[in-house]
C-alpha positions as CSV (number, residue, x, y, z in Angstrom):
1,M,63.4,30.0,-25.3
2,F,65.3,27.0,-24.2
3,E,66.3,28.2,-20.7
4,T,64.9,26.8,-17.5
5,P,62.6,29.4,-15.9
6,S,64.7,30.4,-12.8
7,H,61.6,31.5,-10.9
8,F,59.7,28.3,-11.6
9,V,60.1,25.4,-9.2
10,P,57.9,22.3,-9.1
11,K,56.0,22.1,-5.8
12,K,57.3,19.8,-3.0
13,M,55.3,16.8,-2.0
14,M,55.4,14.5,1.0
15,L,55.9,10.9,0.0
16,E,56.6,8.1,2.5
17,D,57.4,10.9,5.0
18,V,60.1,12.2,2.8
19,D,60.1,15.8,1.4
20,V,60.8,15.5,-2.4
21,R,60.2,17.4,-5.6
22,V,60.7,16.6,-9.3
23,N,64.2,17.6,-10.6
24,M,63.5,19.6,-13.7
25,N,67.2,19.7,-14.7
26,Q,67.3,15.9,-14.9
27,L,64.0,15.7,-16.9
28,K,65.5,18.0,-19.5
29,Q,68.4,15.5,-20.0
30,I,66.1,12.7,-21.0
31,S,65.7,13.7,-24.6
32,Q,69.1,14.6,-26.0
33,V,68.3,14.2,-29.7
34,S,71.1,16.6,-30.6
35,K,73.6,13.9,-29.5
36,I,72.2,11.4,-32.0
37,T,73.9,11.4,-35.4
38,R,72.8,9.9,-38.7
39,D,75.4,7.2,-38.1
40,D,73.3,6.1,-35.1
41,L,70.1,5.7,-37.1
42,P,69.0,2.2,-38.3
43,A,71.0,1.3,-41.5
44,N,68.2,-0.9,-42.8
45,V,65.8,2.1,-43.2
46,T,66.1,3.9,-46.5
47,L,63.8,5.5,-48.9
48,E,64.2,2.5,-51.1
49,T,63.2,0.0,-48.4
50,F,60.2,2.1,-47.5
51,D,59.0,2.4,-51.1
52,K,59.5,-1.3,-51.6
53,L,57.5,-2.1,-48.4
54,F,54.6,0.1,-49.4
55,S,54.5,-0.8,-53.1
56,N,54.6,-4.5,-52.4
57,L,51.7,-4.1,-49.9
58,K,49.8,-1.9,-52.4
59,N,50.1,-4.4,-55.2
60,K,49.0,-7.2,-52.9
61,V,45.9,-5.4,-51.9
62,E,45.0,-4.3,-55.4
63,N,45.5,-7.8,-56.8
64,N,43.2,-9.4,-54.3
65,N,41.0,-6.5,-53.3
66,H,38.1,-8.6,-51.9
67,V,40.2,-10.7,-49.5
68,A,42.3,-7.6,-48.6
69,T,39.2,-5.6,-47.7
70,I,38.0,-8.3,-45.3
71,A,41.5,-8.6,-43.7
72,L,41.7,-4.8,-43.3
73,N,38.2,-4.7,-41.9
74,N,39.3,-7.2,-39.3
75,L,42.0,-4.7,-38.3
76,D,39.3,-1.9,-38.1
77,T,40.7,0.0,-41.0
78,T,40.5,0.5,-44.8
79,W,43.1,0.7,-47.5
80,V,42.3,4.4,-48.1
81,T,43.3,5.1,-44.5
82,I,46.6,3.4,-45.0
83,E,47.6,4.9,-48.3
84,T,46.3,8.5,-47.8
85,P,49.2,9.7,-45.5
86,I,51.6,8.5,-48.3
87,L,49.9,9.0,-51.6
88,G,47.5,11.8,-50.6
89,D,50.2,14.1,-49.2
90,P,51.5,16.6,-51.8
91,T,54.5,17.3,-49.5
92,Q,55.5,13.6,-49.4
93,Q,56.5,14.2,-45.7
94,L,57.0,10.5,-44.8
95,R,59.2,9.9,-47.8
96,S,61.0,13.2,-47.4
97,L,62.1,12.2,-43.8
98,L,64.0,9.3,-45.4
99,K,65.7,11.5,-48.1
100,N,67.7,13.6,-45.6
101,S,71.5,12.9,-45.7
102,E,72.8,16.1,-44.2
103,G,71.8,19.0,-42.0
104,N,70.3,18.9,-38.5
105,L,68.4,15.8,-37.4
106,S,64.8,16.4,-36.5
107,E,63.1,14.5,-33.7
108,T,60.5,13.2,-36.2
109,E,63.1,11.9,-38.6
110,I,64.9,10.0,-35.8
111,K,61.7,8.4,-34.5
112,W,60.3,7.6,-37.9
113,K,63.4,5.6,-38.8
114,A,63.1,3.7,-35.5
115,V,59.5,2.9,-36.2
116,L,60.2,1.6,-39.7
117,S,63.2,-0.4,-38.3
118,N,60.7,-2.2,-36.1
119,V,58.4,-2.9,-39.1
120,L,61.3,-4.2,-41.3
121,D,62.5,-6.5,-38.5
122,K,59.2,-8.4,-38.5
123,D,58.7,-11.7,-40.3
124,N,57.5,-11.3,-43.9
125,N,56.7,-14.9,-44.6
126,K,53.1,-16.0,-45.3
127,I,51.1,-17.0,-42.2
128,E,48.7,-20.0,-42.6
129,G,45.1,-18.7,-42.6
130,K,46.0,-15.0,-42.8
131,F,46.1,-12.7,-45.7
132,F,48.8,-10.3,-44.3
133,T,52.3,-11.3,-43.1
134,E,53.4,-10.1,-39.6
135,Q,55.5,-7.3,-41.2
136,E,52.6,-6.1,-43.4
137,E,50.2,-6.1,-40.4
138,V,52.6,-4.2,-38.2
139,F,53.1,-1.6,-41.0
140,I,49.3,-1.3,-41.4
141,I,48.8,-0.8,-37.7
142,T,51.5,1.8,-37.7
143,M,50.0,3.7,-40.6
144,M,46.6,3.7,-38.9
145,G,47.9,6.0,-36.3
146,I,49.5,8.5,-38.7
147,Q,47.1,11.2,-40.0
148,K,47.1,13.2,-43.2
149,C,48.2,16.6,-42.0
150,S,51.8,17.4,-41.0
151,G,51.1,17.7,-37.3
152,G,49.0,14.5,-37.3
153,K,52.0,12.6,-38.8
154,E,54.4,13.9,-36.2
155,V,52.1,13.0,-33.3
156,G,51.4,9.6,-34.9
157,I,55.1,8.9,-35.4
158,A,55.9,10.0,-31.8
159,S,53.1,7.8,-30.4
160,S,54.3,4.8,-32.4
161,Y,57.9,5.3,-31.2
162,E,56.7,5.2,-27.6
163,L,55.2,1.8,-28.1
164,L,58.4,0.2,-29.5
165,E,60.3,-2.5,-27.7
166,S,63.4,-1.1,-26.0
167,K,65.8,-2.6,-28.6
168,F,64.3,-0.3,-31.2
169,R,64.5,2.8,-29.1
170,Y,67.7,4.9,-29.0
171,Q,69.9,4.4,-25.9
172,I,70.1,7.9,-24.5
173,K,72.8,8.5,-21.9
174,L,71.5,10.5,-19.0
175,S,73.6,13.3,-17.6
176,K,73.3,16.5,-15.6
177,A,74.7,20.0,-15.6
178,L,78.1,20.0,-13.9
179,S,80.5,22.5,-12.4
180,V,84.1,22.8,-13.7
181,M,85.3,20.8,-10.7
182,E,82.6,18.2,-11.2
183,I,83.5,17.9,-14.9
184,E,87.2,17.3,-14.0
185,T,86.2,14.6,-11.5
186,E,83.8,13.0,-14.1
187,D,86.6,13.0,-16.7
188,K,88.9,11.2,-14.3
189,K,86.2,8.7,-13.5
190,I,85.6,8.0,-17.2
191,K,89.3,7.5,-17.8
192,G,89.5,5.1,-14.8
193,V,86.5,3.1,-16.0
194,N,87.9,3.0,-19.6
195,F,91.3,2.0,-18.2
196,V,89.8,-1.1,-16.5
197,K,87.5,-1.9,-19.4
198,E,90.5,-2.0,-21.7
199,F,92.1,-4.4,-19.3
200,M,89.0,-6.6,-19.0
201,N,88.9,-7.1,-22.8
202,S,92.1,-9.3,-22.4
203,Q,90.5,-11.5,-19.7
204,L,88.7,-14.7,-20.2
205,V,85.0,-14.6,-19.2
206,D,85.2,-17.5,-16.7
207,T,88.4,-16.2,-15.0
208,P,88.0,-16.1,-11.1
209,I,87.8,-12.6,-9.7
210,D,90.9,-13.2,-7.5
211,T,92.9,-14.0,-10.6
212,I,91.6,-11.0,-12.4
213,A,92.6,-8.8,-9.5
214,D,96.1,-10.2,-9.5
215,N,96.3,-9.7,-13.3
216,L,95.0,-6.1,-12.9
217,V,97.8,-5.3,-10.4
218,K,100.4,-6.6,-13.0
219,Y,98.7,-4.7,-15.8
220,V,98.9,-1.4,-13.8
221,M,102.6,-2.0,-13.0
222,K,103.4,-2.3,-16.7
223,D,102.5,1.4,-17.2
224,R,102.7,3.2,-13.9
225,D,102.1,6.6,-15.6
226,R,98.5,5.6,-16.4
227,T,97.8,4.8,-12.7
228,I,97.0,8.4,-12.1
229,N,93.8,7.9,-14.2
230,I,92.3,5.7,-11.6
231,T,93.7,7.2,-8.4
232,P,90.8,9.6,-7.8
233,R,88.3,6.7,-7.9
234,I,89.9,4.8,-4.9
235,E,91.6,7.3,-2.5
236,D,91.7,4.9,0.5
237,E,95.4,4.4,1.5
238,S,94.8,0.7,2.1
239,F,94.4,0.2,-1.7
240,W,97.9,1.4,-2.4
241,T,101.5,0.3,-1.6
242,E,104.0,2.7,-0.1
243,D,105.4,3.6,-3.5
244,L,101.8,4.3,-4.7
245,A,101.3,1.1,-6.7
246,L,97.9,-0.4,-6.8
247,N,97.6,-3.5,-4.5
248,K,95.3,-6.4,-4.8
249,L,92.7,-4.9,-2.4
250,G,92.7,-1.8,-4.5
251,A,92.3,-3.9,-7.7
252,L,89.3,-5.7,-6.2
253,E,87.8,-2.3,-5.2
254,L,88.4,-0.8,-8.7
255,L,86.7,-3.8,-10.3
256,K,83.7,-3.3,-8.1
257,I,83.5,0.4,-8.9
258,V,83.6,-0.3,-12.7
259,K,81.0,-3.0,-12.4
260,R,78.8,-0.6,-10.5
261,E,79.2,2.1,-13.1
262,E,78.2,-0.3,-15.9
263,I,75.1,-1.3,-13.9
264,K,74.2,2.3,-13.2
265,D,74.4,3.1,-16.9
266,F,72.0,0.2,-17.5
267,I,69.5,1.3,-14.9
268,S,69.7,4.9,-15.9
269,Q,68.8,4.1,-19.5
270,L,66.0,1.8,-18.3
271,I,64.4,4.2,-15.9
272,G,65.0,7.2,-18.2
273,Q,63.0,5.5,-20.9
274,K,60.1,4.7,-18.5
275,I,60.0,8.2,-17.2
276,Q,60.1,9.7,-20.7
277,K,57.2,7.4,-21.7
278,L,55.2,8.5,-18.7
279,I,55.8,12.2,-19.6
280,E,55.0,11.6,-23.2
281,F,51.5,10.4,-22.2
282,Q,50.8,13.8,-20.8
283,F,51.2,15.3,-24.3
284,S,49.0,12.8,-26.1
285,G,45.3,12.9,-26.5
286,T,42.4,14.1,-24.4
287,N,43.7,13.4,-20.9
288,D,43.1,15.3,-17.7
289,L,46.1,17.6,-18.2
290,M,44.9,18.7,-21.6
291,K,41.3,19.1,-20.4
292,E,42.5,21.4,-17.6
293,L,44.8,23.4,-19.9
294,T,42.0,24.0,-22.5
295,G,39.1,24.2,-20.1
296,L,37.2,21.7,-22.3
297,D,36.0,18.2,-21.9
298,V,35.8,17.5,-25.6
299,I,38.9,18.8,-27.5
300,E,39.0,19.3,-31.2
301,Q,42.2,18.9,-33.2
302,V,44.1,17.2,-30.3
303,A,47.2,16.7,-32.4
304,H,47.7,20.5,-32.8
305,Q,47.1,21.1,-29.1
306,S,49.8,18.5,-28.4
307,I,52.3,20.2,-30.8
308,Y,51.7,23.6,-29.2
309,L,52.2,22.1,-25.7
310,K,55.5,20.4,-26.7
311,N,56.8,23.6,-28.3
312,L,56.0,25.5,-25.1
313,I,57.3,23.2,-22.4
314,G,58.6,20.0,-24.0
315,H,62.2,21.0,-23.9
316,L,61.9,21.7,-20.2
317,V,60.5,18.3,-19.2
318,G,62.4,15.9,-21.4
319,V,60.0,15.3,-24.3
320,S,61.8,17.2,-27.0
321,Q,64.5,19.7,-27.7
322,T,63.3,21.1,-31.0
323,I,60.5,23.4,-32.1
324,T,57.9,22.0,-34.6
325,F,56.4,24.4,-37.1
326,D,52.6,24.0,-37.3
327,R,50.7,25.7,-40.0
328,H,47.4,25.0,-38.2
329,T,47.8,27.2,-35.1
330,S,44.3,28.5,-35.9
331,A,43.1,25.1,-34.5
332,L,44.4,25.9,-31.1
333,C,41.9,26.1,-28.2
334,D,41.6,29.6,-26.8
335,G,42.0,28.4,-23.2
336,L,45.4,26.8,-24.0
337,A,46.7,29.7,-26.1
338,A,45.9,32.2,-23.4
339,R,48.1,30.4,-20.8
340,N,51.7,31.5,-20.2
341,R,54.5,29.0,-19.9
342,D,54.9,29.1,-16.1
343,D,51.1,28.6,-15.7
344,V,51.3,25.6,-18.1
345,L,54.3,24.1,-16.1
346,S,52.4,24.6,-12.9
347,V,49.5,22.6,-14.2
348,F,51.8,20.0,-15.8
349,F,53.4,19.3,-12.4
350,K,50.0,18.7,-10.8
351,Y,49.9,15.6,-13.0
352,M,53.6,14.7,-13.1
353,T,54.3,14.5,-9.4
354,P,56.8,12.5,-7.4
355,K,54.0,10.2,-6.3
356,V,52.9,9.5,-9.9
357,M,56.5,8.7,-10.9
358,V,57.0,6.4,-7.9
359,N,53.7,4.6,-8.4
360,K,54.3,4.0,-12.1
361,I,57.9,2.8,-11.8
362,T,56.9,0.5,-8.9
363,M,54.2,-1.1,-11.1
364,I,56.6,-1.5,-14.0
365,L,59.4,-3.1,-11.9
366,K,57.0,-5.7,-10.7
367,E,57.2,-7.2,-14.2
368,A,61.0,-6.6,-14.5
369,P,63.2,-9.5,-15.6
370,V,65.7,-11.1,-13.2
371,E,68.6,-9.3,-14.8
372,T,67.1,-5.9,-13.9
373,I,66.2,-7.0,-10.4
374,N,69.7,-8.2,-9.7
375,A,71.1,-4.9,-11.1
376,L,68.8,-2.9,-8.8
377,K,70.0,-5.0,-5.8
378,T,73.5,-3.6,-6.4
379,F,72.2,-0.2,-5.7
380,L,69.6,-0.9,-3.0
381,A,70.6,-3.9,-0.9
382,E,68.8,-2.9,2.3
383,D,65.8,-5.1,3.1
384,K,63.6,-2.0,3.8
385,Y,63.6,-1.3,0.0
386,W,62.3,-4.7,-1.0
387,E,59.0,-6.7,-0.8
388,N,58.3,-10.0,-2.4
389,A,61.6,-9.9,-4.5
390,T,60.8,-6.5,-6.0
391,L,61.4,-2.8,-5.1
392,N,58.7,-1.3,-2.9
393,K,57.6,2.3,-3.1
394,L,60.3,3.4,-0.6
395,G,62.9,1.6,-2.7
396,V,61.7,3.2,-5.9
397,L,61.7,6.6,-4.2
398,E,65.3,6.1,-3.2
399,L,66.2,4.9,-6.7
400,L,64.7,8.0,-8.3
401,R,66.6,10.2,-5.9
402,T,69.9,8.2,-6.6
403,L,69.3,8.9,-10.4
404,D,68.5,12.6,-9.6
405,Y,64.9,12.5,-10.8
406,L,63.8,13.6,-7.4
407,V,65.5,16.0,-5.1
């Protein structure tokens, strides 16, 4: 089920007079949950910390029920809504996700621990004039979006994860399918980059670049055998002496290459997260995509329609790489259940087009910090890509093509 349909290709679109289409292979790489291990999960999130968080809040509400009810009402909720997914669930799903210590990681477990890490990071000191602390309020708001049934919990956790700040989201390295020759080239590149990073660890932060280049030449000369690791990255003869030793010009070029690789990793992670969030939206709630797929304007049991849609095409478009069992498939809309996968993909790419991606990323980058803008200028220095100190649509189009999201 996890293969890419060889006969399905997203339709081409004309954008800024350039013929482009969404690259499905790159979208598939966005969610690589299988590469996340339990060692990568937040260490502060345990069953004990969750139980303590909930029991302390429960005691606080019960000990001052009148004030708590008013405070909860101000948040448009009730205590029954908050406690039901925890105490009213005979399967104890939320707690069970925190008990796992072996076996395969589920996408829900990974995201639930990230969501709770965000909660636990918040200040738990009393706020003047407020009944709940910041931590308690964030926990309450989180639980408001998590429903009683299993599917509702999974959708609620996924939605909460998408709203997290980037520091609480997992940094997923983007990659693409490679040929044997490309794998060998990539391996040599990685060795070269690591070679220079190892050297840079011994250099002072404020050392002039010229001095660093001189030091790098000496560093290479100490172990000439390792020079072969970086040779494929800088093939120009002007970067080498007659006896194949790296010269200063080559050292400067190598430092530039490594810096660019670091910046590319930073940009890839940033843009990958934004694209994934944009795609996630298509699987949440009563939006135009879901209305067309179901043939309904008012959709009942939206959470279960979303689970079915993720199971059907999520692994092909970067939303998930696992199948979620749903006991409530009887709640599926007939119109959605009757569609085959290629038909659903065809409708999906009516809403996830190159133009939608470019417009969304353009809007996001208008609010980007200076660090991000400076990093982008390393890739796209030409004036035609910039307008008012931010990337224009042509620049974003070129960026998405550089990162292989568009072909």
